[in-house]
N, C-alpha and C positions, 0 to 999 in steps of 0.2 A: 133330208130329214126335217120335219117341222119342229119349230122351237118348243112346242108343247108336247111333242111325242114322248111316250114313255120309253126310256132307254135303260136296259139292264147291262151293266158292266160287270162281267164275271171276273173275279180276281182283282177287285178294285184297290186292294191294299198292297198289291205287288208292284214291281217296278213298271211293267207295261200298263197294267190296269190303272194305276194312279196317274200315269202320264196321260192316258186317254181321258180320264175324269178332268184333269186340268185343262185339256184342250176343249172338251165339251163345255165346261163352265165358262171358259174364256170367250166362247162363241155365243153364249147366252142360253144354252140348254139347261133347264132347271128341273125337269121331271125325270130324275135319275133314280134308279133302283139298285140297291146293293144288298149283298148278304156276305157276312164273313164265313170262313170255312167252318167255324164252330156252329154257326146258324144254319148253314146249308152245305152238306157234303155232296158235291155233284156226282160222286161215285155211287151214291145211293139213288137208285132209279125211282123208287116210290116217292122219296122226298123231293127229288128234282121235278117229277111230274106234278106233284102237289103245288110246288112253288110256281111253275109256269101256268097251271090252271088258275091259280089265284091272281097272279100279277098280270099275266098276258101282255108282256112288253111288245111294243111295236118294232123295236130294233134291239139287237143284241151284239155286244162286243165280247167275244169269248177269249178272254186273256188269262183265264185260270189255267194253271199247268203245274206239274211237278217238274222242276228244273234242277240242273246241277252241272258241274264241270266234268272233265274226263274221269276223275277218280270216282265221283258219285255214280256216273253212268256205268263204269266198268264194274263197280262193286255190286250194283243192284239192278241189272238190266230187266229182270222180271218185274220189279216194282215200277220202273219207269214205263214199261210197256203197259202193264195192267192199269195203273192209276190214271195215266193219260188217256188210254183208250176208253176206259169206263166213263170218265167225266166228260170227255168229248162227245161220245155217242149219246149218253143220257141227255146232255144239254142241247145238242143239235136236234135230236129227235123230239124232245119235249117242246122246243121252240117251234118246230114245224107243225106238230100236232095241235098247238095252241095258237096258231095264226100269226106267228112272228113274220112281219113283212120283209125284213132283211136281217141277215146275220153275217157278221165278219168273224172268221175263224183265224186265229193267229198260230202259225206254225213256226218253222225254223229252217235255216239254210242247210241244216244237217240232213234234210230229206234227200239231198242230191248225192249222186255217187261220189265215192272217195276220189276217183280219178276222172272227174267230170271235166269237160272243156272249160277253159278259163277265158273271160269271165263266164259264170254259169248261167245259161238261159233257163227259163222255166221249162223249156221243151226237153231238157236232159233228164228230167225226172224218170226214174225206173229204167234207165238205159244200161246200167251196170251196177256192180256191188256197192253197198254202203260202207262207210267207215265202221269197222267192228266195235270201236270203243263206245259209240253211242247209237248202235243199231236199234236197240229196243225203243228208245225215245223217238228215233226217226220213223220207225214203222208205225208207231201210234199216230204221229203227226201226218204221215201219208194217208192212213186210214181216215183221219178226220177231214182232210181236204177232199179226198175222194168221195166221202159220204155227202159232203156239201154239193159236189158236182153231180152226184147221182140223184140227189133230191131235185136239183135243178132240171135234170133231163127227164126224170120219171114223173115228177109231180109239179113242175113249173115253179119251183121255189126260186128265190133270188138270194142265194147264199154265196159269199165270196171268201177267198182266202188270201192272206198276206204272209209271205215268208221272209222274216227279217234275218239279217246277218247277226253277228255278235253285238249284243246291246250292252249299254252301260248308262249309269245316271242315278238320279235320286231313287231311294228305296231299293237299291240293289242288295243282293245277298253277299255278305262279306265273310261267310264261313271259311275258316282256314283250310278245310279239306274239300268241301262240297260246292264251292262257288266257281263261277267261270273265271277265265284267265285274268281279265283286267281287274275286277274287284279283288281277286286273290292276291294279285301283285300289290295293289294299294295297301291291303292289310299287312302283307308280309314285309314290305319295305318300311311301313310306318312302325311296326313292332320292332324291327331290327334297329331303326333309328332310336327309338325309345330305350332299347336295351344296350345300345352301343355295340352291337354285334359287328365283328370285322368283315363278315361275308354273309351273303344270302345265296342259297342254292335254289335254282329254278329247274323245272322239269324239261327233259329233252335236250336238244343241242341249240335251241334258239333259232333254227333255220325256217320253220314253217311261216308262211305268210298268212296274215289275217286282216280282215276288214272289220271296222267298228263303226257303230251308228249310235248317236246319242238318242236316248229313248223319247225325248220330246219331239225330235224330228220324225221318229216313227209314228207318234201319235197324230201328228199333222197329216201324214200320209193316210193313216187309217180313216180319218174323217173324210178325206178327199175320196178315197176308194168307196166309202159308203155312199157318197153323194154322186159320184161320176162313173163308177165301174160296175158292170154286171157281166158275169161270165164264169165258165167252169175252170179256166186256167188260173193258177195262182199268180199273185203279183209279188215280185221280189222287192225287198226294201233293204238298201245298202247305201254306203257312202260313195262307192265307186273308187275308193282308194284303199291301198293295202300297205301293211308294215310288217317286218319280221318280228317275231316274238322277242328276239334279242334287242332290236331297236326300241320296241315297246317297253321292255323292262328298263332300259336305260332312261327312257323318257319318264316313266313313272317314278323311278328312283330320284331323278332330278326334281320333279314336281314335289315329291314328298320331302325331299331334303336329306335323303340317305346318301352317305359318301363312302360307304364300304365297297368291297368287291362283290361282283356278281359271278357266281360259279354255276356250271351246268352239269346236271346229272343225266348223262346220255343213256343210262339204263332205264329211265322212265320214258313213257311213250310220247311221241311228238303229236300224235293225232294226224288228221288230214294234212298233207303237205301244203296245200294252197286252197283257199276258199275266198273267191271274189265273185260277187254277184253281178250279173248283167241287169242293170236297172233301167234299161231303155223303156220298158213298159210303164214303169212308175213315172219316169220323166215325161212320157207322152201325156200323162194326166195333168202335167203342169207343176210337178213336185220336184224340189231339189233339197237335199239336206243342207242345213244352215250352220251347224255347229262344228267348228274345227276341232280336231282330236285333242290338241293340247288344251284348248279352252274347256272342252268337255271333261277331260281328266281332272282339271283344277276344280270344276264344279262337283265332280264325283268325290274327290278327296274331301272337299268341304262337307259334303253330305255324310261321308264316313265319320268325320270328326264330330258331327252334330247328331249322329244316329245312335240313340241309347241302346238299340237292339243289336248292334253289331257284334258285341261279345257274347251274345246269347244264342245266336243262330247256329 
């Protein structure tokens, strides 16, 4: 990407989009285009087309998405499928119609089967059933990455997809019911510490294994993929390390300073038993995650304490 190229970051105020903006600015990119959701609803096809016709960005990072944890996905699968499918298709199609030279689509590791081989290679996509609790979101993300691949094959586009594992970091969503597991734990243990609660109850039995990636490490990979990779196959983005939810909960409690008991509600879903990504393809580009989990959680907790929106989301 040329330093003076016009770059549109969709979802620039979210966790992933804001990290991409930080990475772009750190490398000297200054011709950046943004729109808030209030200014541009990407689910609106006419408005999206008008935006791309006017701005005609050279490059697009499509980080806008409707996201949530197990509870949010289970409660509203139709919303997660519709909202994400609409905004993705509108943005990708409008970018292609208006001469976007390269687009990076951000998906999720939930696109892979529930019982995929571990670590999960990109080639296991669509080989067996998805995890039911986030199937709607996963189907939308699969459609987005496939549309990018089909535009490449049919029309000679240069659109690429990155599939990150569980992300965390600045500008995360700390909603008590609708956030992902790590920010949810940060908020839950913080509020329990403040209230002097003797115990905190967590979902499931604590046995699932999860992988976590600090969002600024993902942003570095996204810029690298834009610069060095072209192809139909997605690129996995993970840390290459996993931890049980039980161990993660204990680590978050220690960092937050909560000293009460941690109890488990096994009537609540665990979700996928294990999710570890094969990151050999991203490592082949010369990328490695730099942020250790404990260091990253400390940074995320500081962000939580400094984030005035955390109680309103």
